[in-house]
Every structure is written in C-alpha cells, then in structure tokens.
N, C-alpha and C positions, 0 to 999 in steps of 0.2 A: 757036703755044701754049705758053704756058708750062708746061714738066712738075716741079712739088713735087719737091724731093731727101729729101736727108736730112738737109741741113746744120743749122747754126743759124736763130734764127727771123729775123734778117734774109734767110735766101736761102731764105724761104716753103716751109720742111720740111713733107713727107709729113703728119705730123702733125697739123700745121694743120686740113687740110681732113678729116681725120679723127674730129676731136673733136669738129670743128663739125658736119657731119656727124651722128655718136653722139647731140648734143643736139637735133637740131630732130625726132628719130627714136623715140619715148620708148620705143617698144616693142622693138625693133632696137637703136636705144640704149643700152635701160635690160638688154638680154641681155649687152651687148659688155661694160657695166662691172661685170656683176655676176659675170663671169669672171673677166676680164682685173682688176680691181681690187676685186672683191669687196665693191664701192659701191654705195648704191643712187642713183641717176640723180636720182630724185624730191625729194632734200634740194636738187639744186642749184635746179628750177627752183622750191622754198617760198621760198630765199635770193634766187631772182633776185624774187619778189615784192616785197622791200624798196623797188623801184623802182618798180613801180606805187603804190605808197599816198603816194608825196609829190604835193605839193597843187600848184597850180599856182603858178607861179613859182621852184620848188624849182630849185634847181643841183645837176646831180648829174655828179660825175669817175668814167669808167671807163678803169680804168690795172691791165692793162694790157688792151686790148679786145680783144686777139686780131682774133677772126673776127665779134665782133658777138654775143655767146653770152651776154651781159646782158643785149639789148634786148628781150631775152621777157619781160622782168615790165614794159615801155614797153608805156602805154597810146595809142592813136590820140586825139586832142583834148585829151589828160593838159595840155600846155599848162607846161612842164618844157625846162630847158638842161642837156640831155644833150652831154654833153663828151667823147670816148672821145678816148682818148691811150692811143699803142702807139710803140715806137721805129723799127717799122718799118711802111716807105710799104703794104706790101701788106698788112699784118693791117689797115690804117687804109682801105683800097678792097674788104675783106669787110665791114668793119664794114657801110659806105655800101650795100652789095650787098641787106644783110640788112638794115638799114634799110627800104630803100626797100619788100623783099617782106612786115617787119612794120607799113609803111602810117605809119613814126611821122618820118622824112626828114627833114622838116620842122623837128622836136625836136634832131638832132642833126649838131654840128657833130665834127669832126677836126683834132686835131692832135699832129703829131710832137714826140716831146719823152722824155726818160728821167727815169723814177721817182724815179732819185736826186737828182735836183733839178729839182723840176717850176718850170714858168713860171707860177704861179700866187701870189695873195698869200696871205695868211693870212687864213683862214676865210674863206674864197672860197666854199667849197663846203656845201650840208644835207647830203649822202650821201656815200662811198666806197662804190664795190666794184670789189672785186680776185679776179674767179676765176680760178682758176689761176694765178699769178702770181708768188706767196712763193717757190713753189723754184725759178721760172725767173731773178730774179734776181741779179748778183752779189755784194750784198749788202740781203739781205733787211730787218736789223737799221734802215738807210737808208731801204730803202724804206717801213719804216713811221714815220719820224721825218715823213718829206716826207709822207705821204698823210695822216697825224693834224693835222700844220699845218695842210693847207688846210683843213679841218673846220673847222666852226662851231661855235661851243658846244651843247649837245644833238643832233649830226648825226652819225647812224653813218657805220662804217665796218663794210664784212662783205666777207665773199669767201672761197675756199677755195683749196685749197693741196695736195700732198702731199706728207707731212712724214715727217722724220728717222726717226720714234721710233713707225713705226704695225707692227712686227712686220720680224722677218728674212724671210718671206715676199713680204715686196712690196722684198727687197734690189734682187733683180734688175731692175726696175723702174725703181729708184733709179740704176746703175749703169750700166744699159744706157742711160738717159737723158741722165748726163754725159758718154758715153761719143760719143753723136751731139750731143754741145753742145746738148742743150733742157733741161738742167735746170743749177741751178748748186748753188751749196752748201746750200741747203735750210736747215730750222731745225726744229725742236719743240714739237709743243702746246704745253709749257712756253715754249717761249722767246717762241712773240707772247704768250702772256698778260703775260707779265715786261713786254715790249716796250710793249704796249698800256698795260700799264696806269702806264708808265715816263714815257710818254705821254700822260696826264691824263685816261684814257678810265675808265669806269667800265660794270658790268655785262658784263663778260668774259666770254662761253661760247666755246666751242671743241667743236664735235661731228664727236666721229670716227667714219665709217663705211667699211671696212676701208682703204686705202692712206690715203685723201683726209680731211680734215679741212673744218669750216664755221667760221669766227668770226663773231664781231661782239662789238663795242664802240660803246661813247656818251660823248664827248669834254662831258668835264664841263663847266659853266656856267661 
C-alpha cells in the first residue's frame, strides 16, 4: 500500500487526503477549517453548487480536480460532460473513486494536463471550476488566461484559493506550504480580480473567509 508523504503534488502528499476527508465530513471538517484556516467550509459547498446548476449537455472543466472535491456539486443523471484535469495521475485516480462514491462516474472523464497549457479548444466549456488551485500553480496568471480561454461566452469560472493578502496570521500556513512544495507563489485578491477582468470576465467577485477566498466571473459574450 502506498503511504502518502509530505512532498509535492506529483508525490501524492498527505495533505491531499486530509483535504478530501475534511470536505467529505462537514461537521468535523468544518471545525478543522475554522481552527486551522479561520474559514467557513460551507462557502466551498455553496461554490460547488454551480456545477449542479448546469443544464444537460453542458461541459464542465475541473482543474486541478485533486481528489474530486467539486464533484459534490454534480448530480446523478444530470447528463453533463465533466472533464477532470490534474497534473498528477494519483489525483485523477482519487477523482474517479469519488465519482463512483457519488454515483456520477458515467459523467466524468479524466485527463492529465498542465493548467498552463490546457489541451482544449477555445470556448469549449460552459463552466470552469478550480478549487484550491491558484495557490498551487507555478504561474497563476497564466492559469487564469488558459482557464478563461477555454470558457464559452456567458460561461462561468469559479473556484477558491489561499490568497497572499489575507493577513499575517496566515503567513505560517503560506510559508509552510511553500516549504512542503504544496504552494506556489500565490496571488492576491486584487490580482485575481485584475486577471479575470483583463481576460474579458465581468461580474467578478471574490469573497474572503479567513485564509481562503472564493472567486467567480462570467466571460463576456
């Protein structure tokens, strides 16, 4: 049996399992998030509901999919095409297990890919979700460019990140994450607003809860 370690994402880090577990156990996980990140886990669930609002035939891109956290929003029989992308094959395996557990495996396909150069055509998805991803990417600005590039006009991009400007009290979390090779350079709330706006997104919002912020934007038609 493979034992997760403390290395980077390609090494199936222990944090990945802890994160997935916390999201799947709202009461205990909510307490863990409140104590460790001073963040309300219910905001993540509310953000994931965007997936469940997609009509039949819609295409959803989840990058990085991690262990399939965003699948909480996908409904059995919803009849959407849900493409889960991650740079680590181990994360895709976790996502497939989660898809089976939630009864939505028939709607989910997985693909290894780099968010900095997504292998998809322009304007090919109706929704792009990126939970706890921007702070992991080596170039978050390029990631935003790519995620909006594949989004259709009128489509939504949404997700969450540990932001760099949420207060000094969270600096140990950010520094520890970089030392463990779990976090990249990160970005600020204003960075995300500016990047999304530059790529043609409107109605851009960022709601901050403790160390984590939840962003959303609509690609202009």
